[in-house]
C-alpha positions, 0 to 999 in steps of 0.5 A, a space after each residue: 169142334 165143341 171143346 171137350 167133345 168125344 165119341 158118343 152113341 144112341 142105341 135103340 131097342 130095335 138094334 139101330 145105333 147112331 154114332 155122334 159127338 158128346 155135347 155133355 157126357 154121361 149115360 142115360 136110358 129112356 123112351 126116345 121121342 122127338 119134338 118139332 118145336 123150332 124154339 123153346 129148347 130150355 122150356 122142353 128140358 125143364 118140363 117135368 113131363 119129359 121125365 123118363 124120356 130122351 128128347 130128339 129135337 128136329 130143329 137142326 141148330 140148337 143153342 143159338 140163343 143160350 139159356 136164361 133163368 126166366 125161360 125155365 119151367 121148373 128148377 132143373 132139367 127133367 129129360 133123360 138126355 138130349 139129341 140134336 143135329 148141331 149144338 151151338 157152343 157160343 150163344 148170340 143173345 143179350 138175354 143169355 146167362 150161359 150157353 146151352 152146352 155149359 148148362 147141360 154140363 153143369 146139370 150133368 145131362 147127357 147130350 150128343 150131336 152130329 147125327 142125322 136127326 131126320 133119319 132118327 125121326 123117320 125111324 121113330 115115326 115108323 116104329 113108334 117111340 122106342 126105348 134107347 140109351 145115350 152114352 159117351 162112356 160105353 161102346 159095348 153095344 150088345 151089352 147096352 142092347 141087352 140092358 135096354 131090353 130089360 128097361 121098363 116101357 112107358 106103359 105102366 110107369 108111374 112117374 108123376 109122384 116123382 115130379 111132384 112137389 113134396 109140400 103144399 105151397 102158395 102163389 099170390 095173384 099178380 093182379 087183383 084176386 078173383 078166385 082161389 084155386 087148388 092146383 094138383 102138381 103132377 110135374 106142373 110147368 111154371 108158366 101154367 101157374 104164372 098164367 093163372 096168377 096173371 088172371 087173378 087166381 090165388 093158388 094153393 099148389 098141392 102134392 100129387 097125393 093130396 086127399 080130396 078132404 084137404 082140397 075141400 078144407 081149403 074152401 077153394 073156388 075150383 081145382 086145376 089138374 096139371 101136366 106131368 109124366 108117365 102113364 096116367 092109368 097108374 095114378 090110382 090114388 089121384 084118380 080116386 081123389 078127383 072122382 071124389 071132388 067131382 062127386 062133391 060138385 067141385 069145378 075142375 080144369 084138367 091140363 095134359 096129364 090132368 086132362 087124362 086123369 079127369 077122363 079116367 075119373 069120369 070112367 073113360 080109358 086112355 091109350 098109348 100113342 104111337 109116337 106122341 104129340 111133342 111140338 109147338 105146331 099141333 092143329 086143334 079144331 074147336 067143334 063148337 066154333 069151327 076154328 082151328 087153334 095152333 097149339 103146343 103139346 107134349 104127351 104120349 097118352 090120349 083119352 079113348 073118345 068112345 069111353 067117355 060117359 054120357 053127358 061128357 062131350 068132346 069139344 076139340 079134336 086134333 086135326 092130324 089124328 082125330 084124338 081128343 083134345 078137350 072135353 066138357 061135362 054138360 051142365 057142370 064147370 068141368 073142362 079139359 085141354 090135352 094141349 098146353 094153353 100156357 105155351 105160346 110158340 107164336 100164336 096165343 090161340 089156346 090160352 082162352 081156356 084159362 079165362 073160360 074156367 075162371 069165368 065159371 068159378 069167379 
């Protein structure tokens, strides 16, 4: 038994209620999604793309190796809550600075264990991502469901500005510099920045509402549109500024939410996936080489392929459902990736896109 644990529950908008044990106390509402990664729970917790979401991990034992500062993707956890089959109280790793449960409680992040996560995931796969409430403080299920019905859907939620940095800042290249890039922060993961810096890019990291004029004043070699949370179609300002950069022939790389924003700036449309792609084992086919990449992904929206304009070519697709994983603008240094090329859940298949973009701009 975890010390200080008490009863907790997860209620879904369809009326389903799962009863378990509180790992970390509190009450949070959010969209409930599942992640199939076997490791990387700290990276998941601190990925700003999960703002507004309660995350269910399918790996049954979570917390075995504790948490370590170097594994964080940002300065704090962004998920609304965590649901696991069994949380480990005492970590077994020389790298651990503290246990996962201690970490969750220190950050006041509600979490529960002791439920049948397989049954929960089956429901989410059948019904799609559902709004839910995780609580160790309340047991009034009818009232919780009433509040849940009024909680906003992820469609139409603008969350990226909340996850963005508020002021411009710089990161130096960690090897001899070969390019200067502007990076739009919509909730960007630290490892994207590290991956670019390790390839010789000096980075100017910009708030999400930065105008195109500021980017051009920096005289950068290219622009990176980072990942982030929420519905991409709500980001009217960033879409307008990306369109201006494209009109001015600025090289652009879009990653995850940035991939969707790039598509929207080109005139394409996006749509909400049934339960999203969240995990470290998503197969992606490269249409030029025929190779299959094993990728890490975290997104709930996708680009409508038929809506991409002439001259914009789909270069990679998801082998599970055929969704667009990458596209390129022919004759221009404009490329994208829906997956996370900086994440290596084992294979390093996806990281070549950083090298490709830097070859185009340096």
